[in-house]
Structure formats: C-alpha cells, structure tokens
C-alpha positions as CSV (number, residue, x, y, z in Angstrom):
1,Q,72.7,114.5,66.5
2,V,74.9,112.0,69.1
3,Q,74.7,111.9,72.4
4,L,77.2,110.5,74.9
5,V,76.5,109.6,78.5
6,E,79.1,108.8,80.9
7,S,79.6,106.9,84.1
8,G,81.2,105.4,86.7
9,G,84.2,108.0,87.3
10,G,85.0,108.7,91.0
11,L,88.0,108.1,93.6
12,V,90.0,104.6,94.0
13,Q,93.2,104.0,95.9
14,A,96.0,102.9,94.2
15,G,96.1,98.8,93.2
16,G,92.4,99.8,92.9
17,S,89.4,99.3,90.1
18,L,87.1,101.5,88.4
19,R,84.6,100.7,85.6
20,L,83.9,103.4,83.1
21,S,80.5,103.3,81.2
22,C,79.6,105.5,77.9
23,A,76.0,105.1,76.5
24,A,75.3,106.6,73.2
25,S,72.0,107.4,71.6
26,G,70.7,109.9,69.2
27,G,72.1,107.8,65.5
28,S,74.0,105.8,67.5
29,S,73.3,102.9,64.8
30,S,76.0,104.8,62.5
31,I,78.8,104.6,64.6
32,N,81.6,103.1,64.2
33,V,84.6,103.6,66.6
34,M,83.9,104.0,70.3
35,G,86.7,104.9,72.7
36,W,88.3,106.5,75.7
37,Y,90.5,109.3,75.8
38,R,92.3,111.1,78.9
39,Q,92.9,114.6,79.8
40,A,95.7,115.0,82.9
41,P,96.0,118.7,84.1
42,G,98.7,120.8,81.9
43,K,98.4,117.8,79.4
44,Q,96.5,117.3,76.2
45,R,93.5,115.1,75.5
46,A,95.4,111.7,74.7
47,L,93.9,108.1,73.4
48,V,93.5,105.5,76.4
49,A,91.6,102.9,74.3
50,T,89.5,102.4,71.3
51,I,87.5,99.4,70.1
52,T,85.5,99.4,66.6
53,N,81.6,97.8,66.0
54,S,83.3,94.5,64.9
55,G,85.7,94.1,68.5
56,S,88.9,95.3,67.4
57,T,90.9,96.9,70.5
58,N,93.6,99.3,70.6
59,Y,95.2,100.5,73.8
60,A,98.0,103.0,74.6
61,D,101.1,101.6,75.7
62,S,100.5,103.2,79.6
63,V,97.3,101.3,80.2
64,K,97.9,97.5,78.4
65,G,97.9,95.0,80.8
66,R,95.9,97.1,82.9
67,F,93.2,98.5,81.4
68,T,90.2,96.6,78.9
69,I,87.8,97.9,76.5
70,S,84.4,95.9,75.9
71,R,81.4,97.1,74.0
72,D,77.5,95.9,74.0
73,N,76.3,96.7,70.8
74,A,72.9,96.1,71.5
75,K,72.9,98.5,74.1
76,N,75.3,101.1,72.0
77,T,77.7,101.2,75.4
78,V,81.5,100.9,75.4
79,Y,83.2,100.2,78.8
80,L,86.2,101.2,80.5
81,R,87.8,98.4,83.0
82,M,90.6,99.7,84.4
83,N,92.8,97.7,87.0
84,S,95.9,98.4,89.0
85,L,95.5,101.9,88.7
86,R,98.2,104.3,89.6
87,P,98.5,108.0,90.7
88,E,99.7,109.0,87.1
89,D,95.8,107.8,86.0
90,T,94.1,110.3,87.0
91,A,92.6,112.4,84.6
92,V,89.2,113.6,82.9
93,Y,88.3,110.8,81.1
94,Y,86.2,111.4,77.7
95,C,83.8,108.8,76.2
96,N,84.2,109.3,72.1
97,A,82.4,107.9,69.3
98,D,82.8,108.4,65.9
99,R,80.1,108.4,62.8
100,P,80.6,108.1,59.1
101,L,78.7,109.9,56.9
102,G,79.9,109.3,53.6
103,T,83.4,110.3,53.5
104,T,83.2,112.6,56.1
105,I,83.9,110.9,60.0
106,Y,82.3,113.4,62.4
107,R,83.6,112.7,66.7
108,Y,81.7,113.2,69.4
109,W,82.7,113.8,72.7
110,G,81.0,113.1,76.5
111,Q,81.3,115.4,79.1
112,G,84.1,114.0,81.1
113,T,84.1,111.8,84.2
114,Q,86.7,112.4,87.0
115,V,89.3,109.6,87.8
116,T,91.3,110.6,90.4
117,V,93.7,107.8,92.0
118,S,95.1,108.4,95.3
119,S,98.5,107.1,95.9
C-alpha cells in the first residue's frame, strides 16, 4: 500500500558527499516517521536517522555531525545528506516509513540503494 522509491546511491571517495532521496506513495498521507537505515555486509540493519512529520530528528552516533536528514511533506519525500563520508559508511541504505493504523504501526521499506565509499 505504501511504496518507497529511493535514489542517489553510488560510489564516492572518502571525504566526499552524497544525497539520498526517498519518495513515498500509496497511503503516504498517513505516514508519520520516515527514516534511513543501513546494512553493511555481515551486520544487521541499523538506524542511521529518522524524522517525524513535525521535523524532529534522531541520528545514530556514528553519523552525527556528518549526515543530515530532512523532509518535504508536500512531496512526501525524505532526504539524507551525507558529508565527510568514510569507508565504514559503505552499506546498502534503506528508506523506511511508518504508517499508523489504529493502534498498529505498519513499517514499510524501500528496495535499498548501495553506497560505496572508497578509501
């Protein structure tokens, strides 16, 4: 019912920057929190950053001061600006959207986009 379409992944050298985008459709008017998660080889999916529809943000300690999450509610789009990228940032990045329905919150995921940071 909710579809998330990601873009912006790719290859970048250490110290460089990338901007990820994720557009939500199909029931997007009911989405509350959106965010970005990442999964590196051999690791579990981990939180990168989240943002509510009122603008409150939350960041993983490893990206604080380097990454910025933002949201355009009119476009139902969430962004992740990644600066000062490090090789350890290499992972598949997943867009997330949470949709409340009654007392239940349904969690939706994008297909993932690869971010590779070379040393």
